[in-house]
N, C-alpha and C positions, 0 to 999 in steps of 0.2 A: 386500546388496543391505540401501538406508531404504527402504522405502515408509511413511507416511504418512494412515491414513485417513479422510478426509476427516469433517469431521462442520463443518454450517450457522454458521455463525457468531451466528445471534439465537438459533439451539436452546441452546446454548453460555451463552449470557448468561443466559437462563429458568432451564435445567439448572444455571446455581451461582449463583440469586437473584439476580444482579442489576436486576433484569429481568425484571417480567411478560406474556403472552401479550398483555395487553392493549397494553402501551405497544409492540411491535412492530405486530402489525396496525395502530395508531396511526403508525406510523411510517413502515410499506407505503400506506397514504392516502397520506399526508401527499406521500410521492415519489409515489405514479401523479403527485400532484399539480403536482409543481413542477421534476421530473425530478431533486431530490437523491436523494443517494445514501441509501437506508436505517440505514446506519447513520451519517453523520451527520444524522442527521434525533434520530436518539435521542444521543447527544450534547449535542445543541441540547436537546431537551424533556423529557428524563430525567435520573435524577440523574448516571447514568451518568458515569464521569470518564473521559477518557485512556489516566491510568494502569490503570484496574481492565481495562480493553480488550484493553492492550497483556499483562499479565499473564497476562490468562484465554486468549490466543491466543498465547502464549510458555508454556505448561501445557499446554494440549491437541495443541496439533501441535508437541512439545518443542524450540520453533528458540527461537534467541535476539535475543540483545539488542543493539545495536554502540550507542555516541552518533555520532553523525555529524558534527553540532560537529568532532568531534577522529579522525576516519579522514582518510584520504591516499586522497582521491578518484582515477581513473585515469580524466579528464575525458571524454577521446575518448571514453569506453561513451556517452555523453551522447549526441553528435553519432551516432551511429549511432540513435538514435531518434526518430519523433517527437515533438515538446513537444505535441501531444493527445493524443497514450498517455499514457505518464510521467504528465502529469497527470487523465486518467482512471481508470487502474488505481492510481492511486497506488507508482508502481514508479520507485526510483531507484539506478539501479548504480551496483556500488562500486568493484570491482577485477575482472578477473582471477586465478583461485587455480589454473591447472592448465588443465582442460580445464572448469572450473567458472566459473560469476561470479556473482561473491557479491548480491545483489539485493536493495536494506534496501525493505519495503511496509510497509502500514499492516494488510492483510489478506490472507488465503490468496488468490492470486487464480487469475482460472478458466482452464481449457489452454491457453482458443485464444492469451489471452494471453503463459502460458510458450514455447504453438509460437510466437511473434514474438521472443519476448527470443533461441530458440534461433537462430531464421533470420537475425536480423541480427548476435546476437551470436556464433553460430557455435558455440557453450560453452553449458553446459546450464545452466538458476537454482538459484543455493543463496539460499536465501530469511533473510533479518533482520528482525525482527519492530522499526518503528521506529512512534515515537510521532504523532496528525496535525499536530500539532502541528509538531512538530522535520520531518518529511519534507516538511512547506510554505514551510517557511524554508529548506532546503539544498536544493531542487526549483527552486524562486524564483534562487537564489543560480546553483547549476549553468545552469537557463534562461536568467538573465538578464530575469527579469519584472516587473516594476513591475504597477501596481496596477491600470494599464490593462488592460494584457495577461492579469493573473488573471483578470480576469472575462469577457473575450473568449472563452478557452479554457475558461474551467466551463460558458457560455451558451454555446459549443458543446457542450460535452461534453449538458448536458439537453435541446436541442436533438431529438439524437441522442437520449436517449433518451426523450423525449416521440411519439418517431415522427416527427420534422418538428419539432410543433408548439417554437418556443420560450417560453423560461419566459413567464408574464405580468407587467406591468410592475409593478416592487415588493418583487416574491420577492429573493430573496438570493441573489449570486448571485460571493457567496464560498465556498472551501474547496473541497475534491476531490470525487475520487467511486472506485467501487473495484468491484471483486466475486468473489465468494466460490467458492472448487471445491479441484479434488483437485492437492498438488503431488508432480511430477515424484520420482521417488527419483535417487541418483545414488550408482555403482558404488565410489566415493572414501569415508569414510567420514567421518559428523559431525569429530571428533575433528582428523581434520587438517588438513581445513578452515577452520573458527575460530583452529588452531595458527597457521594460516601466515595467515588474516585480522590477526586480534594484531599481528602486524610494519608492518603501519599505521595499529597509533592512535600516534599519538602519543602520547609519553610528557611530555606540558605543559611540556616546555624550547625555553627560544626558540630 
């Protein structure tokens, strides 16, 4: 049984010296006003990069990264999930491996989100970190989203975050949102899971 002790992503970024507490508070204030996720605000309003964020999460949570564009995904898994749920939480199912389902995420999701994955996909979620940009591109591809639909989904997410109040006109409405919390464990070893997952990555041959 493997378990991971949860650490808040914002706290991780401060402890690693990538941000200062004032950056976090400013992003939280902006999030309260716009419905944008805190991490999105940090990526847009501070020197934090997607690479910085991904490396931090991989190191702190001992999670791997898999190149999504070269992964043979099981698209039937996407059909079992609500597009708005996937867009809000930044989660893209990749494949089932035994009793596990490999999920690409941009941040470690909360227990409620993981519960939905278990119930809808009938498998225990195992996580791999992906950059915001790559995940957004691949989610758009899997969900067949055009720019108008992406804006519509993002507006719905922000409206819910603001207690039913839609974003003000002129507020940025692109991007995804997510939550952070405890990663559940699985009896199978990570080595076996990702050894099997690697078989689904294309070798670059036509």
